[in-house]
N, C-alpha and C positions, 0 to 999 in steps of 0.2 A: 283604853283598850277597846271599848265599844266603838269609838271614832274610827280606829284603825280597822276594825271588822267591816264597818260600813264602807270604808274606802276599798277594801279588798273585794267586796261584793260588786260595788260600782265598777271596779277595775275591769272584771270579766264581763259584766252585763253590758257595758258601753262598747268594749272591744267586739263583742259578738253582735250587738245591734248594728253597729257601723259596718262590720264585715258581711253580715247577712243582707243588709240593705244593698250594699254594693254588688254582691252576687246576684241579688234580685234584679237590679238594674241591668246588669250585664245579660241576664237570661231574658228579660222583658224586651231588650233592644236587639235581641238575636245577634249579639256581638261578643260571643264567647272567644276567649283567647285572641281577641282583636282580628278575627278572621271573618267576621260576618256569618258565622255558622249559628245555627239554632241550637239551644240547649239539649235538644233531643238528637243531635247528630251523633251517629255511632263512631266508634273508634277508627273504623275505616275511613269514614268521610274526613274525620279530623286529621288523620295521617296524610291523606291525599292533599288536603288544603295546606298543611304545614310544609309539605315538600321535603327539601333536603336540610331543614333545620335540625338541630341535635334532638329537640323534643319529637319531631315528626319521625325521624329515623329510629329512635328508641321505642316509640309507640308502635312502629312497624315490626320491630323485633318481638315485642310483647304479643302482637297479634299472631305472629307465627308460632311462637311458643304456647299460646293459649289454645291453639288447635292441635297441640302435641306434634308439631311438625318440626323438621330439622331446618336450620337456617340455610338459605341459599348462599353461594359464594359471594355474591354482591353485598350481602349483609354482614359479612365478616368485617368490613370496614367499620361498621357501626360499633360492634362490640370490641374492636381494637382500639378505636379512638375514644370511646366513652365507656366506663364501667356500668353494668347493666342493672344495677340495683333498682332503679325506677321502673324498668321493663318488668322485673319480677313482681313489683307492687301492682303494676297495671294488669297483670294477667287475671287475678280474681275480680278486678273491677270490670274487665271485658266480659267475663263469665256473667256477671251481674246483669249485663245488658240483656241477656236472654230472659230475664225475669222482669224486664220493663224499667230498669233503673239505668238511665243515661250516664255514660261515664263522666260527662262534665259535673252532674251532681254528686256522684260518688267520690270523685277526685277533690271536689270542693270541700265536701264535709269531712273527708279523711284528713285533709291539710288543716281545716279548721279545728277538728278534734285534737290533733297533734299539738298545734300551738296553744290550744287551751290548757292541755297538760303541762306544757312548758311554762306558761304564765301562772298557773296554779302553784307549781312547785317554787317558782320565783317569789311570788308574794308571800307564801308561807314561810320563807326564809328571812324576811325582812321584819324586824320587831319594832323599829322606831317609826313614828308617825311622819317626820319630815322626809327620811328617804323614800317611805311609801308614797308620799304625795309627789315627790320628784319623779319617782318611777311611773306613777299614774299620769302625769303630764306627758312623760316621754311615750307612753302607750298611745295616748290620744294623738300626739303628733305622728307616731308610727302609723296609725290607722288611716292617716291622710297623705302618707308619703309614697314616693315612687316604689320603695322596697315593698310596702304592702300591696300596692297596684300590681307589682310584678309577680309576687307570690300567688295572689288570689285572682289575677286576671290574665295579663298578657303572658306570664311565665307559669301558668297553672300546670302545664304538662312538662315544664323544665324540671331541673333537679334541686333548685334552691329551696323551694318550700318544704319538701319532705327531708331533703338532705340535711339542711341547716336546723330544721326543727329537731331531728334525731340527734344531731351533734349537740345542740343546746341542752336537750333533755339528759343526755349522758353526762355532760359536764356539770349541770346543776345537781344531779343525783350524786355525783362524786362529791361536790362541795357539801350537800346536805348531810352526808353520812360521815364527813370527816369529823374526828380523827378515828372513830370507831368503825371503820370499814371492815365488814366481814368478808371472808373470802368468797362466799356463795354470792353475795351481792355484787362483789367486784366482778365476777364472771358475768352476771347478768348485765351490769352497766357496760362491760367490755363488748357484749353481744350487740347492744344497742349502738355504742360508738363504732364498732366494726361495720355494721350495716349502714350507718350514715356515710361511711367512707365508700362503701359499695355503690351508694346512690350518688354521692358527690365526692369524686375521687381526689379533689384538689388538696385535701389535707392529709394525703397518705404519708407524706414526709414528715409531718407534724407528729404523727404516731411514733415513727422511727426515732425522731430526735428525742421525744418524751421518754421513750424506753431507755435511750442512752443517758439522758439527764438523771433519771431516778436510779438507775443502776450504779451511777457515779456517787450519787447522794447516799445510797445504801452502803457503799463501800466506806464513804466518810463516816457515816453513823455507826459503823462497826469499829472505828477506831476507839481507843480507849477513852479519849477526852470526850467522846460523843455517845458513850455507852448507855443509851436510854432505850429500854425495851419497847415502850409504846411508840416511839418514833420509828424504830425499825419495822414493826408490825404495820404501821400506817404506810410507810414507803413501800413495803413489799406488796401490800394491798393495791396501791396505786400502779405498781409495776404489773401486777396481774391484770388490771383493767386494760392497760395499753397493749399488753402482750396478747391478751384475748382478742382485742379489737384487730390486731394484725393477723392472727391466726384465722379469724373469720374470712378475711380476704384471701387466704392461700388457696382453697379449693377453686375459686374462680381463675386465679393466676394460672393454676395447672391446667384447667379446662381450656382457657383461652390460648394458652401456648400450644397445647397438644392437638386441639380440634379446630381452632379458628385461626390458625396461622399467625398468631401474636409473636413477634420476633423477640420480645423481651419478657421479663417477669413483672413489668410494671402494670398498673391498673389501666393505664391509658397511654396511648401514643401521641396524644394531642400536643404535648410539649415538644415533640420531635420537629414541629414546624416553626417554633418560635425563633430560632436563629435565622431561618430564611426570611421570616417576616421582618426582622430588624433591619436586614440589609436588602430589602426589596426596592429596586430602583424606581424612579418616577416613571409612571405610564405602565408599570407591570400589573398583572391581574391582582396580585397581592396588595400593591399599593392602592389601586383603584378601589378595591373592596374595603381594606382596613385602614387606609391612609388617613381618613378623617377621624380616626380614633387614636392617632398617634403611634401606629404600629411600627413604621419603619424610621424609628428615631436614630438609628445608626447612620443611615444615609443623610439625614438631616444635620447631624453634628459633625460628620466626617465624610465629606463628599469624595475626597481622594481615595480613602480606603474603600468606600462604597464602589467606586468605579474599577478599582483594582480587583476586588473580590468578584465582581459581576463579569469583568473581562476574562477571568479565569474559570468561568462556569460555576456559579454559586452553589449548584448542587453537588459539585465535587468535594466540597468541604463538609466536614461533620457538623451536626447541629451544635455539639458542645464547643467545638472550635469557634464557630460563629457567635455564640453567646459570650464566650471568653473575649473575642475580639470587640464585641459591642461594649462590654464593661471596661475594656482597655481604653477604647476611645472616650468613654464617659470619664475615665480617670484623668485623661489628658486635657479634656474640654468639660470640666465639671459644671461651669456656668451655663454653657449651651445645652448640656444634657438636663440639667435642672429646669431651665426654661422650657424644654420640650415636655418633660414630665408634668410640670405645674400647669403649663398651658392647657393640655388635654385633660389632666387629672382634675382640676377645679371645674372644668366644664362638666364632666361626668359625675363628680361628687355632688355637685349642686345641679343635677340634671333637670329636675322639675323646678322652674322658678316660682311656683307658688309660695306665697309667704309662709304657710305652715311648713312646707318642706324645707324652706331656707332656715327656719328656726330649728327644725329637726336636725339639719346638718350641722349648724353651729352648736347646738346642745351637745352633740357627740364630741366635737372638738373640745368643748369646755370639760366634759366628763373625762376625756383622755388626760387632760391637765391634772384633774383631781387624782386620777390613778397614779400618774407619775409622782405627785407630791406624796401620796400615801406609801408608794413603794420605798421612797427615801426616808419617810419618817415612821414607818411601821416598826413596832417592837414586838409583834406576836409571831410566833412560829408558824402558826396556821395561815396567816396572811401570806407569809413568804412561800409556803407550800402552794397555796392557791395560785399566786402569780407564777411560780415555777410550772404548775399544770398548764396554764394558759400561754405561757411564754413561747413554746414551740409553734403554736398556732398563730401567735402574733408574728414571729419571725418568718414563717413560711408565707403568710398572706401579705406582709409588708414587701417581702422579697419578690413576690409575683408582681405587685404594683410598680416595682422598679423596672420590671422586664417587659411585661405583656402589653398588648393594646388595651385600651380602657372601654369598659361599658359600665353604666350606672350600676348594674347588679353586682359587679366585682368589688364594690366598696361595702357591700352588705355585711360580709363576715367580720370585716374590722369593726363596724359599729356593734355587731352581735358580741364580739369578744369584749368590748368595752362594757356593754350591758352586763355580761356574765362576771366580769371582774367587779363591777360595782355591787352586784348582788352579794357577793361574799365579803367584799371589804366593809360593806355597811353593817355587817355583823361584828364589828370590831369589839364591842363590849363583851359579847358572848365569846368571841375568839380568845379574848384575854383570860376569861375564867376557864375555858377549856385548856388553854396553855398551861395554866397552873396544874391541872390534872395530868397533863402529859409529862411534865418535868418532875412533878413530885413522886 
């Protein structure tokens, strides 16, 4: 027990020392967010240097709102294209600048504080020394990985650090409180989860799928052969978490639709461009910009269809139709499709060729195989519930990787979901004893 506690203290200590040292180097070298800005640059300077990047545009929205001004028409594109959760978080950080606290430092320490909470909840859920040691090694590798570099350096003002931190915290708190989830706690967890979606919208469909999953499971549990009160209460609490998280996003959907000309009720219009990227011909602006990330795989595996679609004016087709045609071509040329996806996928999965980052990448492939094994050999009800909670997120994020262009940061959610799966599955001994209480 004492050894486990020592590992837990070292766990957070080493993570914080490494991260703070990297933040210090970034500030000392006047190289914040890889833009050669000083750490004392204000939000306006950072916005100007970032230009039309998603982080720059969202920070620009935060600057407008922080002065209690209305968005200009040209800013409507930003709040249509990305959900504005990170902009809302940046508003008080911009106000702190007037007190002499540069936004680089406040954003860095806010992000670090959030991930400290995430890792604290995580390590307190692991009882056995071996899993704790494995997790400790994973954290060290993470601290030297591209994912860490992105969250605390190049992508500091992007949405991954805060968005995925909140997502991890919400899911870990869900696991920590199973099976005795109180309704009040469920609402609080749902609020955290919902705001994570407002910051990083890409998992909004996972929320909807999860609600459908657990409503179906509740229906099954109400059947006579599954009539176990504790199971029904637990499932109802989980539905409450996901429903609350969806409700949190509703006010912005209404505001964006009514005041900022958003044509649909989705949180983001970014996905509306995917079909056109898939079928972007060689030499087009889209292919020139995104081609090196494997964006226009449709044209690369089906040149005849590519030429036919473009000769008929690509923009005359709906985005949904173009995506469907992309998967149709993938189905008729599966080997070519897989070659395209793997060619670029492996490049960006192992983006940083540093030896520690390579170990980090292979480690999560190994962890994924462990999870698959546990899914097929698990005999505890709680393990199955945990997997069912995470399954919609796995489905959505794997689906995106079959479709979109690649960036190294797009693989982080899959690694994160593997990490969260292991956190709960490693409690298998505890889960079995809790299972007995549920069933009895």
